[in-house]
C-alpha positions as CSV (number, residue, x, y, z in Angstrom):
1,M,180.1,-85.9,5.8
2,R,183.8,-86.2,5.2
3,I,185.2,-84.4,2.2
4,R,188.7,-85.4,1.1
5,S,189.1,-82.9,-1.7
6,L,189.8,-79.2,-0.9
7,A,188.8,-78.0,-4.3
8,L,185.7,-76.4,-2.9
9,V,187.7,-73.9,-0.8
10,P,189.2,-71.8,-3.6
11,L,185.9,-72.0,-5.5
12,C,184.1,-70.6,-2.5
13,G,186.8,-67.9,-2.1
14,L,186.3,-67.0,-5.8
15,L,182.5,-66.7,-5.4
16,A,182.9,-64.7,-2.2
17,A,185.0,-62.1,-4.0
18,C,182.5,-61.5,-6.8
19,I,179.1,-60.7,-5.3
20,S,178.0,-57.8,-3.0
21,V,174.3,-57.3,-2.8
22,G,172.7,-54.0,-1.8
23,P,173.2,-50.5,-3.3
24,D,176.7,-49.2,-4.1
25,Y,177.3,-45.9,-2.4
26,Q,177.4,-42.7,-4.5
27,T,178.6,-39.5,-3.0
28,P,175.8,-36.9,-2.9
29,D,176.0,-33.8,-4.9
30,P,174.2,-31.1,-2.9
31,A,173.1,-27.8,-4.5
32,V,175.8,-25.3,-3.7
33,P,175.8,-21.7,-5.0
34,P,178.8,-20.6,-7.1
35,S,179.6,-17.7,-4.8
36,W,178.5,-16.0,-1.5
37,N,175.6,-13.6,-1.4
38,A,177.2,-11.4,1.3
39,P,180.2,-9.3,0.3
40,A,183.3,-11.4,0.5
41,T,186.9,-11.3,-0.7
42,I,187.5,-14.5,-2.6
43,G,191.1,-15.8,-2.2
44,P,193.3,-18.2,-0.3
45,A,191.8,-18.6,3.1
46,A,194.5,-18.8,5.9
47,L,192.4,-21.1,8.1
48,A,195.0,-23.2,9.8
49,G,195.8,-21.8,13.2
50,W,193.6,-18.8,12.5
51,W,193.7,-17.6,16.2
52,R,197.4,-16.7,15.8
53,Q,196.3,-13.8,13.6
54,F,195.1,-12.1,16.8
55,N,198.7,-11.9,17.9
56,D,197.8,-12.7,21.5
57,P,200.1,-15.1,23.3
58,A,197.6,-15.7,26.1
59,L,195.0,-16.8,23.5
60,N,197.5,-19.1,21.7
61,A,198.5,-20.7,25.0
62,L,194.9,-21.3,26.1
63,I,193.9,-23.0,22.8
64,A,197.1,-25.1,22.9
65,T,196.2,-26.2,26.5
66,A,192.6,-27.0,25.5
67,L,193.8,-29.2,22.5
68,E,196.0,-31.2,24.9
69,G,193.3,-32.4,27.3
70,A,189.9,-30.8,26.9
71,P,187.1,-33.2,28.0
72,D,185.1,-32.8,24.8
73,L,188.1,-33.5,22.6
74,L,189.2,-36.5,24.7
75,S,185.7,-37.9,24.3
76,A,185.8,-37.5,20.5
77,Q,189.2,-39.3,20.4
78,A,187.8,-42.1,22.5
79,K,184.9,-42.5,20.0
80,L,187.4,-42.7,17.2
81,R,189.4,-45.4,18.9
82,E,186.1,-47.3,19.5
83,A,185.2,-47.0,15.8
84,R,188.5,-48.2,14.6
85,A,188.4,-51.2,16.9
86,R,184.9,-52.0,15.6
87,T,186.3,-51.9,12.0
88,G,188.8,-54.5,13.1
89,V,186.1,-56.7,14.5
90,A,184.1,-56.4,11.3
91,A,187.2,-57.3,9.2
92,A,187.9,-60.3,11.4
93,A,184.7,-61.9,10.2
94,R,186.2,-62.5,6.8
95,L,188.9,-64.8,8.3
96,P,188.6,-68.4,9.5
97,S,188.4,-69.0,13.2
98,V,190.7,-71.7,14.7
99,G,190.5,-73.2,18.1
100,N,192.2,-76.0,20.1
101,T,190.4,-78.8,22.0
102,I,191.9,-81.3,24.5
103,N,189.5,-84.0,25.9
104,A,190.0,-86.8,28.4
105,R,187.0,-89.0,29.1
106,R,186.3,-92.0,31.3
107,S,183.0,-94.0,30.9
108,E,181.7,-97.1,32.7
109,S,178.8,-99.3,31.7
110,A,176.2,-99.8,34.4
111,G,176.7,-103.0,36.3
112,S,179.8,-104.2,34.4
113,G,182.3,-102.4,36.5
114,V,184.5,-102.0,33.4
115,A,185.8,-98.5,32.7
116,A,187.0,-97.2,29.4
117,D,189.2,-94.2,28.8
118,S,189.5,-92.1,25.7
119,Y,191.7,-89.1,24.8
120,S,191.7,-86.7,22.0
121,I,193.7,-83.6,20.9
122,G,192.7,-81.5,17.9
123,F,192.4,-78.2,16.1
124,D,189.0,-77.0,14.9
125,A,188.5,-74.4,12.2
126,S,185.4,-72.7,10.8
127,W,185.0,-70.2,8.0
128,E,181.8,-68.6,6.8
129,I,182.1,-67.8,3.1
130,D,181.0,-64.3,2.3
131,L,179.0,-65.4,-0.8
132,F,176.8,-62.3,-1.1
133,G,179.0,-59.6,0.4
134,G,177.3,-59.2,3.8
135,T,180.6,-59.2,5.5
136,R,182.2,-56.9,3.0
137,R,179.3,-54.4,3.4
138,S,179.7,-54.7,7.2
139,I,183.4,-53.8,6.8
140,E,182.4,-50.9,4.5
141,A,179.9,-49.6,7.1
142,A,182.5,-49.9,9.9
143,E,185.2,-48.1,7.8
144,A,182.7,-45.3,7.0
145,T,181.8,-45.0,10.7
146,A,185.4,-44.8,11.6
147,A,186.0,-42.1,9.0
148,A,183.0,-40.2,10.5
149,A,184.5,-40.5,13.9
150,E,187.8,-39.1,12.6
151,A,186.0,-36.2,11.1
152,G,184.2,-35.8,14.4
153,V,187.6,-35.4,16.1
154,H,188.5,-32.7,13.6
155,D,185.1,-31.0,14.2
156,A,185.7,-31.1,18.0
157,Q,189.0,-29.4,17.5
158,V,187.4,-26.7,15.4
159,S,184.6,-26.1,17.8
160,L,186.9,-26.2,20.8
161,A,189.3,-23.6,19.4
162,A,186.4,-21.4,18.4
163,E,184.7,-21.6,21.8
164,V,188.0,-21.0,23.7
165,A,188.7,-17.9,21.5
166,R,185.1,-16.6,21.8
167,T,185.2,-17.0,25.6
168,Y,188.6,-15.4,26.0
169,L,187.7,-12.5,23.8
170,D,184.5,-12.0,25.8
171,L,186.6,-12.0,29.0
172,R,188.8,-9.2,27.5
173,T,185.7,-7.3,26.5
174,Q,184.3,-7.5,30.0
175,Q,187.6,-6.4,31.5
176,T,187.6,-3.4,29.1
177,R,184.0,-2.5,30.1
178,L,184.8,-3.0,33.7
179,M,187.7,-0.6,33.4
180,I,185.5,2.0,31.7
181,A,182.8,1.6,34.4
182,R,185.4,2.1,37.2
183,D,187.0,5.1,35.5
184,N,183.5,6.6,35.1
185,L,182.8,5.9,38.8
186,A,186.0,7.7,39.8
187,S,185.0,10.6,37.6
188,L,181.5,10.8,39.1
189,V,183.0,10.7,42.6
190,A,185.0,13.8,41.7
191,S,181.9,15.4,40.2
192,D,179.9,14.6,43.3
193,E,182.5,16.2,45.5
194,L,182.3,19.3,43.3
195,V,178.6,19.4,43.5
196,G,178.8,19.1,47.3
197,W,181.2,22.1,47.5
198,R,179.0,24.2,45.3
199,H,175.9,23.2,47.4
200,Q,177.7,24.3,50.6
201,A,178.6,27.5,48.9
202,G,174.9,28.0,48.0
203,L,175.7,28.0,44.3
204,V,173.4,25.0,43.5
205,T,170.2,23.7,44.9
206,E,169.5,20.5,46.8
207,L,168.2,19.0,43.6
208,D,171.7,19.0,42.1
209,K,173.0,17.2,45.2
210,V,170.5,14.4,45.2
211,Q,170.8,14.0,41.4
212,S,174.5,13.7,41.7
213,A,174.2,11.1,44.5
214,S,171.7,9.1,42.3
215,T,174.0,9.2,39.3
216,L,176.9,8.0,41.4
217,E,175.1,5.0,42.8
218,Q,173.8,4.1,39.3
219,A,177.4,4.0,38.1
220,R,178.4,1.9,41.1
221,A,175.6,-0.5,40.3
222,R,177.0,-1.2,36.8
223,I,180.1,-2.9,38.2
224,P,178.7,-6.1,39.9
225,P,177.0,-7.5,36.7
226,L,180.3,-7.0,34.8
227,E,182.3,-8.8,37.5
228,T,179.7,-11.6,37.4
229,T,180.2,-12.1,33.7
230,L,183.9,-11.9,34.1
231,E,183.9,-14.7,36.6
232,A,181.6,-16.8,34.4
233,D,184.1,-16.5,31.5
234,L,187.0,-17.6,33.8
235,N,185.0,-20.6,34.9
236,A,184.1,-21.4,31.3
237,L,187.7,-21.3,30.2
238,A,188.6,-23.7,33.0
239,V,186.0,-26.1,31.8
240,L,187.0,-25.8,28.2
241,T,190.7,-26.3,28.8
242,G,190.2,-29.0,31.5
243,R,192.5,-27.0,33.8
244,P,191.9,-25.6,37.4
245,R,190.3,-22.2,37.6
246,A,193.2,-20.8,39.6
247,E,195.6,-21.7,36.8
248,I,193.5,-20.0,34.2
249,A,192.9,-17.0,36.4
250,A,196.7,-16.6,36.8
251,R,197.0,-16.5,33.0
252,V,194.3,-14.0,32.1
253,A,193.1,-12.2,35.3
254,A,195.3,-9.2,34.7
255,P,193.4,-6.8,32.5
256,A,194.7,-6.5,29.0
257,A,193.6,-4.7,25.8
258,M,191.3,-6.4,23.4
259,P,193.5,-8.0,20.7
260,A,193.3,-6.3,17.3
261,T,191.2,-8.2,14.7
262,P,192.8,-9.0,11.3
263,P,191.6,-6.4,8.8
264,A,190.8,-8.7,5.9
265,L,190.1,-12.4,5.3
266,G,190.4,-14.4,2.1
267,L,187.4,-16.5,1.6
268,S,187.2,-19.8,-0.3
269,L,184.3,-20.6,-2.6
270,P,181.2,-22.4,-1.2
271,T,182.2,-25.7,-2.8
272,E,185.6,-25.6,-1.1
273,T,183.9,-24.7,2.2
274,I,181.8,-27.8,2.0
275,R,184.9,-30.0,1.6
276,Q,186.6,-28.1,4.5
277,R,183.8,-28.5,7.1
278,A,184.6,-31.5,9.2
279,D,181.0,-31.9,10.4
280,L,179.8,-32.2,6.8
281,R,182.5,-34.9,6.1
282,S,181.2,-36.7,9.2
283,A,177.6,-36.5,8.0
284,E,178.6,-37.7,4.5
285,R,180.5,-40.7,6.0
286,R,177.5,-41.6,8.2
287,L,175.4,-41.6,5.0
288,A,177.9,-44.0,3.4
289,A,177.7,-46.3,6.5
290,A,173.9,-46.3,6.3
291,T,174.0,-47.2,2.6
292,A,176.4,-50.1,3.4
293,N,174.1,-51.4,6.1
294,I,171.4,-51.9,3.5
295,G,173.7,-54.4,1.9
296,V,174.3,-56.1,5.2
297,A,170.5,-56.5,5.7
298,T,170.0,-57.6,2.1
299,A,172.7,-60.3,2.3
300,A,170.7,-62.0,5.1
301,L,168.1,-62.9,2.5
302,Y,170.5,-65.2,0.7
303,P,172.1,-68.6,1.5
304,S,175.1,-68.7,3.7
305,L,177.9,-71.3,3.3
306,K,180.0,-72.4,6.3
307,L,183.1,-74.7,6.1
308,T,184.2,-76.5,9.3
309,G,187.1,-78.7,9.6
310,S,189.2,-80.4,12.2
311,I,192.5,-82.3,12.5
312,G,193.9,-84.1,15.5
313,V,194.5,-87.4,17.2
314,A,192.2,-89.7,19.3
315,A,193.1,-92.9,21.2
316,L,192.0,-95.0,24.1
317,S,195.3,-94.3,26.0
318,T,197.8,-91.5,26.1
319,D,200.5,-93.8,24.8
320,S,198.6,-94.3,21.6
321,L,198.1,-90.7,20.7
322,L,201.3,-90.5,18.8
323,R,200.6,-93.5,16.6
324,P,199.8,-92.9,12.9
325,E,196.5,-94.7,13.2
326,A,195.4,-92.2,15.9
327,A,195.2,-89.3,13.4
328,T,191.8,-87.9,12.5
329,S,190.6,-85.2,10.2
330,S,187.3,-83.9,8.7
331,L,186.0,-81.2,6.5
332,L,182.3,-80.3,6.4
333,A,180.4,-77.8,4.2
334,G,177.0,-76.5,5.3
335,L,174.6,-74.4,3.2
336,T,171.9,-72.6,5.1
337,T,169.0,-70.9,3.3
338,P,166.3,-68.7,5.1
339,I,162.9,-70.0,4.1
340,F,160.4,-68.4,6.5
341,E,161.3,-65.5,8.9
342,G,157.9,-63.9,9.2
343,G,158.9,-60.9,7.1
344,R,161.7,-60.0,9.6
345,L,164.5,-59.9,7.0
346,R,162.7,-57.7,4.5
347,R,161.5,-55.4,7.3
348,N,165.1,-55.0,8.4
349,I,166.0,-54.0,4.8
350,E,163.2,-51.4,5.0
351,I,164.5,-50.2,8.4
352,Q,168.0,-49.7,7.0
353,S,166.7,-48.0,3.8
354,A,164.7,-45.6,6.0
355,L,167.8,-44.9,8.1
356,Q,169.8,-44.2,4.9
357,E,167.1,-41.8,3.8
358,Q,167.3,-40.0,7.1
359,A,171.1,-39.8,6.9
360,L,170.8,-38.3,3.4
361,I,168.2,-35.7,4.6
362,A,170.4,-34.9,7.6
363,Y,173.4,-34.4,5.3
364,E,171.6,-32.1,2.9
365,K,170.2,-30.1,5.9
366,S,173.7,-29.8,7.3
367,V,175.0,-28.5,4.0
368,A,172.3,-25.8,3.9
369,Q,173.0,-24.9,7.6
370,A,176.7,-24.6,6.9
371,L,176.2,-22.2,4.0
372,A,173.8,-20.2,6.1
373,E,176.2,-20.0,8.9
374,V,178.9,-18.5,6.6
375,E,176.5,-16.0,5.1
376,N,175.3,-14.9,8.6
377,A,178.9,-14.6,9.8
378,L,179.9,-12.5,6.8
379,V,176.9,-10.1,7.3
380,A,177.5,-9.9,11.1
381,L,181.2,-9.1,10.6
382,A,180.5,-6.4,8.0
383,N,177.8,-4.8,10.0
384,T,179.7,-4.9,13.2
385,R,182.7,-3.2,11.6
386,R,180.4,-0.5,10.2
387,R,178.9,0.0,13.7
388,L,182.3,0.1,15.3
389,A,183.6,2.8,13.0
390,S,180.6,5.0,13.9
391,L,181.0,4.3,17.6
392,R,184.7,5.3,17.5
393,S,183.8,8.7,16.0
394,A,181.0,9.1,18.5
395,A,183.3,8.2,21.4
396,E,185.8,10.9,20.5
397,S,183.0,13.5,20.3
398,A,181.4,12.3,23.5
399,Q,184.6,12.4,25.5
400,L,185.3,15.9,24.3
401,A,181.8,17.0,25.1
402,E,182.1,15.5,28.6
403,K,185.3,17.4,29.2
404,L,183.9,20.7,28.0
405,A,180.7,20.2,30.1
406,S,182.8,19.6,33.2
407,Y,184.7,22.8,32.7
408,R,181.6,24.8,32.0
409,Y,179.8,23.4,35.1
410,A,182.8,24.1,37.3
411,A,182.6,27.7,36.0
412,G,178.9,27.9,36.7
413,L,177.9,28.3,33.0
414,I,175.6,25.2,32.8
415,D,173.3,23.4,35.2
416,Y,173.9,19.9,36.6
417,S,171.3,18.2,34.4
418,T,173.4,19.2,31.3
419,L,176.6,17.8,32.8
420,Q,174.7,14.7,33.9
421,D,173.4,14.0,30.4
422,T,176.8,14.6,28.9
423,Q,178.4,12.1,31.3
424,R,175.7,9.5,30.6
425,T,176.2,9.8,26.9
426,A,180.0,9.5,27.2
427,L,179.7,6.4,29.3
428,S,177.1,4.8,27.1
429,V,179.1,5.4,23.9
430,L,182.4,4.1,25.4
431,D,180.7,1.0,26.8
432,A,179.0,0.4,23.4
433,Q,182.3,0.8,21.6
434,A,183.9,-1.8,23.9
435,S,181.0,-4.2,23.3
436,A,181.2,-3.6,19.6
437,Q,184.9,-4.4,19.6
438,G,184.1,-7.7,21.3
439,D,181.3,-8.3,18.8
440,E,183.7,-7.8,15.9
441,A,186.1,-10.3,17.3
442,S,183.3,-12.8,18.1
443,A,181.9,-12.4,14.6
444,L,185.3,-13.1,13.1
445,V,185.7,-16.2,15.3
446,Q,182.3,-17.4,14.1
447,L,183.3,-16.9,10.5
448,Y,186.4,-18.9,10.9
449,K,184.4,-21.7,12.6
450,S,181.7,-21.7,10.0
451,L,184.4,-22.0,7.3
452,G,185.7,-25.2,9.1
453,G,189.1,-23.7,9.8
454,G,191.6,-24.3,12.4
455,F,193.7,-27.2,11.4
456,S,195.5,-28.6,8.4
457,A,195.0,-32.2,7.3
458,D,198.5,-33.1,8.7
459,E,197.7,-31.5,12.1
460,T,194.4,-33.3,12.4
461,A,196.0,-36.7,11.5
462,S,198.8,-36.3,14.0
463,R,196.5,-35.5,17.0
């Protein structure tokens, strides 16, 4: 059917801009407590670049390296590029498609021996009018998915920085524990020599000698597991940063003291934490995409209108193609209405509705988990600091007791069992103190991560 008037085109465009079937998205309002249950100092939270508060150049350099080329982050960035490209694909469906055709044909009637040539050049265009908003809902879903992917990049940055910091701090903890174990071994070697001299002089029995040898080997046996953990941390840092192990080892293999943890942390309110967490923003955007997909499925129930048109020239010879009478044009409108699909379209709506319900449940669960993570991190940090304060006092006393016991044993005033118990206590307390220092730092890292900290909005957008 040839339509000479184009009045239908703006009318269809007007209709396409007015109707969008399916539910309109409403941002969920999860139940969030007004304050934290665990003791917390409410105030401005310095979350951007939180690892710099440890004042450790090696840690800062490792995180900077990881953010430049870590595999997990590169994967998240690739997903974002994919999502943005899919948004462009969805948006392109709103526009007409135009193509060019060039045809040359020769036909011959059977038995006549007469050949006829025909030539044509033309431009074809088609446009499906978005009468009921299916395309607009598809674009809405694609944009929400892209926003979820962008939040996913932010979440990958937060998780990566936290994991690098946690692994680095554990490495420093193991180095400290290894130093304590080696110092203790050196002390026990000296004690074993003293026991040997006293045994040769007949001042102690064979029991003291074999006890000393057993204690010495037990101390030596403590070192290999610590070295194994240390190597595992080095390998983990290499994986996290995407750099060769030798390069990472050159940066951090030399023993260094555990960096001091910041004494206090300003904490935002729970509602602000929900907005800060990138994983929750990603979950909320996935919910928005699932809601829009219901509209896409619903629009399939309604009629679709497609306009097709062409303009060109057609003639029996190439010389005639430029003549006015060779010009051709057409404009067609087709309306397609689904009548019987065996329930497929409505079942698809049910599927999308169920997926939207799952996305809502997942979002609400993520909110609850996020709040629990902050609460747990606050409790862990407070209790670890209490434990560390007690261990520091205990370590001072244990070291003094070990020194006094060594003097008294050398003077023959106590037996070896008393010296042995004192040495074991000192080693145990010093090792526990070093572990507690690492636990304090790890708890602080976990708190920063649970708060969603690490990067400002400008930093995230620029990466």
